[in-house]
DSSP file (Angstrom, degrees, kcal/mol; ACC not computed):
  #  RESIDUE AA STRUCTURE BP1 BP2  ACC     N-H-->O    O-->H-N    N-H-->O    O-->H-N    TCO  KAPPA ALPHA  PHI   PSI    X-CA   Y-CA   Z-CA
    1    1 A X              0   0    0      0, 0.0    56,-0.1     0, 0.0     2,-0.0   0.000 360.0 360.0 360.0 140.0   64.1   21.8   77.9
    2    2 A X     >  -     0   0    0      1,-0.1     4,-2.4    54,-0.1     5,-0.2  -0.321 360.0-127.0 -62.6 141.6   63.5   18.3   76.6
    3    3 A X  H  > S+     0   0    0      1,-0.2     4,-2.0     2,-0.2    -1,-0.1   0.809 111.1  56.8 -63.3 -25.4   61.9   18.0   73.2
    4    4 A X  H  > S+     0   0    0      2,-0.2     4,-2.0     1,-0.2    -1,-0.2   0.889 107.9  47.0 -69.6 -38.7   59.3   15.6   74.7
    5    5 A X  H  > S+     0   0    0      2,-0.2     4,-2.7     1,-0.2    -2,-0.2   0.914 112.0  50.8 -69.2 -38.9   58.3   18.3   77.3
    6    6 A X  H  X S+     0   0    0     -4,-2.4     4,-2.1     1,-0.2    -2,-0.2   0.892 110.6  48.9 -62.4 -40.1   58.1   20.9   74.5
    7    7 A X  H  X S+     0   0    0     -4,-2.0     4,-2.0     2,-0.2    -1,-0.2   0.873 111.4  49.7 -68.5 -37.4   55.9   18.7   72.4
    8    8 A X  H  X S+     0   0    0     -4,-2.0     4,-2.4     2,-0.2    -2,-0.2   0.926 110.5  49.8 -64.5 -44.4   53.7   18.0   75.5
    9    9 A X  H  X S+     0   0    0     -4,-2.7     4,-1.1     1,-0.2    -2,-0.2   0.909 110.0  50.7 -63.9 -38.8   53.4   21.8   76.2
   10   10 A X  H  < S+     0   0    0     -4,-2.1     3,-0.4     1,-0.2     4,-0.4   0.914 111.1  49.5 -63.2 -40.4   52.5   22.4   72.5
   11   11 A X  H >< S+     0   0    0     -4,-2.0     3,-1.4     1,-0.2     6,-0.4   0.895 107.1  54.7 -64.2 -40.8   49.8   19.7   72.7
   12   12 A X  H 3< S+     0   0    0     -4,-2.4    -1,-0.2     1,-0.3    -2,-0.2   0.701 100.7  60.5 -68.4 -18.2   48.4   21.2   75.9
   13   13 A X  T 3< S+     0   0    0     -4,-1.1     2,-0.4    -3,-0.4    -1,-0.3   0.593  86.7  94.0 -81.5 -10.5   48.0   24.5   74.3
   14   14 A X  S X> S-     0   0    0     -3,-1.4     3,-1.2    -4,-0.4     4,-1.1  -0.710  72.1-142.2 -89.2 130.5   45.6   23.1   71.7
   15   15 A X  H 3> S+     0   0    0     -2,-0.4     4,-2.2     1,-0.3     5,-0.2   0.819  99.6  64.2 -55.3 -34.0   41.9   23.2   72.4
   16   16 A X  H 3> S+     0   0    0      1,-0.2     4,-2.1     2,-0.2    -1,-0.3   0.833  96.7  57.1 -58.3 -34.1   41.4   19.8   70.9
   17   17 A X  H <> S+     0   0    0     -3,-1.2     4,-2.0    -6,-0.4    -1,-0.2   0.942 108.9  44.8 -65.4 -44.8   43.5   18.3   73.7
   18   18 A X  H  X S+     0   0    0     -4,-1.1     4,-2.4     1,-0.2    -2,-0.2   0.840 110.2  55.1 -73.0 -31.8   41.3   19.7   76.3
   19   19 A X  H  X S+     0   0    0     -4,-2.2     4,-2.0     2,-0.2    -1,-0.2   0.896 109.1  48.7 -62.2 -38.0   38.2   18.6   74.4
   20   20 A X  H  X S+     0   0    0     -4,-2.1     4,-2.3     2,-0.2    -2,-0.2   0.877 110.3  50.3 -66.0 -40.3   39.6   15.1   74.4
   21   21 A X  H  X S+     0   0    0     -4,-2.0     4,-2.2     1,-0.2    -2,-0.2   0.908 111.3  48.9 -64.1 -42.4   40.3   15.2   78.1
   22   22 A X  H  X S+     0   0    0     -4,-2.4     4,-2.4     2,-0.2    -2,-0.2   0.881 110.2  51.1 -64.7 -39.6   36.7   16.4   78.7
   23   23 A X  H  X S+     0   0    0     -4,-2.0     4,-2.2     2,-0.2    -2,-0.2   0.902 111.2  47.2 -68.1 -41.5   35.3   13.6   76.5
   24   24 A X  H  X S+     0   0    0     -4,-2.3     4,-1.6     1,-0.2    -1,-0.2   0.894 112.3  51.3 -67.3 -35.8   37.3   11.0   78.4
   25   25 A X  H  <>S+     0   0    0     -4,-2.2     5,-2.8     2,-0.2     4,-0.4   0.923 109.0  49.8 -63.9 -43.2   36.2   12.5   81.7
   26   26 A X  H ><5S+     0   0    0     -4,-2.4     3,-1.0     1,-0.2    -1,-0.2   0.892 110.3  50.8 -63.0 -39.5   32.5   12.4   80.6
   27   27 A X  H 3<5S+     0   0    0     -4,-2.2    -1,-0.2     1,-0.3    -2,-0.2   0.834 109.9  51.0 -66.2 -30.3   32.9    8.7   79.6
   28   28 A X  T 3<5S-     0   0    0     -4,-1.6    -1,-0.3    -5,-0.2    -2,-0.2   0.480 120.2-110.7 -85.8  -2.9   34.4    8.0   83.0
   29   29 A X  T < 5 +     0   0    0     -3,-1.0    -3,-0.2    -4,-0.4     2,-0.1   0.728  56.2 165.6  81.4  21.9   31.5    9.8   84.8
   30   30 A X      < -     0   0    0     -5,-2.8    -1,-0.2    -6,-0.1     5,-0.1  -0.451  48.6 -94.0 -70.7 145.1   33.4   12.7   86.1
   31   31 A X    >>  -     0   0    0      1,-0.1     4,-1.6    -2,-0.1     3,-0.5  -0.346  28.6-132.0 -57.2 133.1   31.2   15.6   87.3
   32   32 A X  H 3> S+     0   0    0      1,-0.2     4,-2.0     2,-0.2     5,-0.1   0.827 107.1  56.9 -59.7 -33.5   30.6   18.2   84.5
   33   33 A X  H 3> S+     0   0    0      1,-0.2     4,-1.8     2,-0.2    -1,-0.2   0.891 106.1  49.4 -67.2 -35.8   31.6   21.1   86.9
   34   34 A X  H <> S+     0   0    0     -3,-0.5     4,-2.3     2,-0.2    -1,-0.2   0.852 108.2  53.6 -67.0 -35.2   34.9   19.4   87.5
   35   35 A X  H  X S+     0   0    0     -4,-1.6     4,-2.6     2,-0.2    -2,-0.2   0.872 107.4  52.2 -67.1 -38.0   35.5   19.0   83.7
   36   36 A X  H  X S+     0   0    0     -4,-2.0     4,-1.1     2,-0.2    -2,-0.2   0.906 110.1  48.0 -65.7 -41.0   34.9   22.8   83.3
   37   37 A X  H  X S+     0   0    0     -4,-1.8     4,-3.0     2,-0.2     5,-0.2   0.898 112.0  48.6 -65.0 -39.9   37.4   23.6   86.0
   38   38 A X  H  X S+     0   0    0     -4,-2.3     4,-2.8     1,-0.2     5,-0.3   0.915 109.2  53.6 -65.0 -43.0   40.0   21.2   84.4
   39   39 A X  H  < S+     0   0    0     -4,-2.6     4,-0.5     1,-0.2    -1,-0.2   0.754 115.4  40.8 -63.1 -24.5   39.3   22.8   81.0
   40   40 A X  H  X S+     0   0    0     -4,-1.1     4,-0.8    -3,-0.2    -2,-0.2   0.848 119.4  42.1 -90.7 -41.4   40.0   26.2   82.5
   41   41 A X  H  X S+     0   0    0     -4,-3.0     4,-2.3     2,-0.2     5,-0.2   0.821 104.1  65.4 -76.5 -32.2   43.0   25.3   84.7
   42   42 A X  H  X S+     0   0    0     -4,-2.8     4,-2.4    -5,-0.2     3,-0.2   0.961 105.4  41.1 -56.8 -57.6   44.7   23.1   82.2
   43   43 A X  H  > S+     0   0    0     -4,-0.5     4,-2.0    -5,-0.3    -1,-0.2   0.816 113.4  55.8 -64.2 -27.9   45.5   25.8   79.6
   44   44 A X  H  X S+     0   0    0     -4,-0.8     4,-2.1     2,-0.2    -1,-0.2   0.899 108.4  47.2 -69.7 -37.9   46.4   28.2   82.4
   45   45 A X  H  X S+     0   0    0     -4,-2.3     4,-2.7    -3,-0.2     5,-0.2   0.928 111.2  51.9 -63.6 -47.2   49.0   25.7   83.8
   46   46 A X  H  X S+     0   0    0     -4,-2.4     4,-1.9     1,-0.2    -2,-0.2   0.888 109.5  49.8 -59.4 -39.5   50.4   25.2   80.3
   47   47 A X  H  X S+     0   0    0     -4,-2.0     4,-1.7     2,-0.2    -1,-0.2   0.893 110.1  49.7 -68.0 -38.8   50.8   28.9   79.8
   48   48 A X  H  X S+     0   0    0     -4,-2.1     4,-2.5     1,-0.2     5,-0.2   0.920 110.1  50.5 -63.0 -42.4   52.6   29.3   83.1
   49   49 A X  H  X S+     0   0    0     -4,-2.7     4,-2.4     1,-0.2    -2,-0.2   0.876 108.8  52.1 -63.1 -37.4   54.9   26.6   82.3
   50   50 A X  H  < S+     0   0    0     -4,-1.9    -1,-0.2    -5,-0.2    -2,-0.2   0.859 112.0  48.6 -64.6 -34.2   55.7   28.2   78.9
   51   51 A X  H  < S+     0   0    0     -4,-1.7    -2,-0.2     1,-0.1    -1,-0.2   0.933 120.7  31.8 -70.9 -47.3   56.4   31.4   80.7
   52   52 A X  H  < S+     0   0    0     -4,-2.5     2,-0.3    -5,-0.1    -2,-0.2   0.692  98.8  84.7 -92.8 -19.3   58.8   30.0   83.3
   53   53 A X  S  < S-     0   0    0     -4,-2.4     2,-0.0    -5,-0.2     0, 0.0  -0.655  82.7-115.2 -82.4 138.1   60.5   27.1   81.6
   54   54 A X        -     0   0    0     -2,-0.3    -1,-0.1     1,-0.1    -2,-0.1  -0.307  28.1-105.1 -72.5 156.3   63.5   28.1   79.6
   55   55 A X        -     0   0    0      1,-0.1     2,-0.2    -2,-0.0    -1,-0.1  -0.386  44.7 -93.3 -72.2 156.6   63.7   27.7   75.8
   56   56 A X        -     0   0    0      1,-0.1     2,-0.6    -2,-0.1    -1,-0.1  -0.487  39.0-121.9 -72.0 142.4   65.8   24.9   74.4
   57   57 A X        -     0   0    0     -2,-0.2     2,-0.3    -3,-0.1    -1,-0.1  -0.735  27.9-154.4 -88.0 125.7   69.4   26.0   73.6
   58   58 A X        -     0   0    0     -2,-0.6     2,-0.1     1,-0.1     3,-0.1  -0.751  23.2-104.2 -99.2 148.1   70.2   25.4   70.0
   59   59 A X        -     0   0    0     -2,-0.3    -1,-0.1     1,-0.1     2,-0.0  -0.429  48.1 -99.2 -63.1 139.6   73.6   24.9   68.6
   60   60 A X        -     0   0    0     -2,-0.1     2,-0.3     1,-0.1    -1,-0.1  -0.369  39.4-120.1 -63.2 142.5   75.0   28.0   66.8
   61   61 A X        -     0   0    0     -3,-0.1     2,-0.4     1,-0.1    -1,-0.1  -0.611  24.7-109.0 -83.8 143.3   74.6   27.8   63.1
   62   62 A X        -     0   0    0     -2,-0.3    -1,-0.1     1,-0.1     0, 0.0  -0.580  23.4-160.8 -71.2 123.7   77.6   28.0   60.9
   63   63 A X        +     0   0    0     -2,-0.4    -1,-0.1     2,-0.1     2,-0.1   0.512  55.5 110.2 -85.6  -3.8   77.7   31.3   59.0
   64   64 A X        -     0   0    0      2,-0.0     2,-0.5     1,-0.0    -2,-0.1  -0.417  60.5-142.0 -73.7 148.2   80.1   30.2   56.4
   65   65 A X              0   0    0      1,-0.1    -2,-0.1    -2,-0.1    -1,-0.0  -0.935 360.0 360.0-111.0 131.2   78.8   29.7   52.9
   66   66 A X              0   0    0     -2,-0.5    -1,-0.1     0, 0.0    -2,-0.0   0.430 360.0 360.0 -88.7 360.0   80.0   26.9   50.8
């Protein structure tokens, strides 16, 4: 998985991200009920993506000691 996608998923798991999205929605005049649904569905989608997307493969570390 790309590091950009991983960073985005980490950001979507943070409550402050959803608070910011709600604030932008309120400024744009979005219905408060819709904001509540977005605030509930957003973290759920991020959690599902975290479950189903594979972890990034890291190069094996060299076990030799210099």
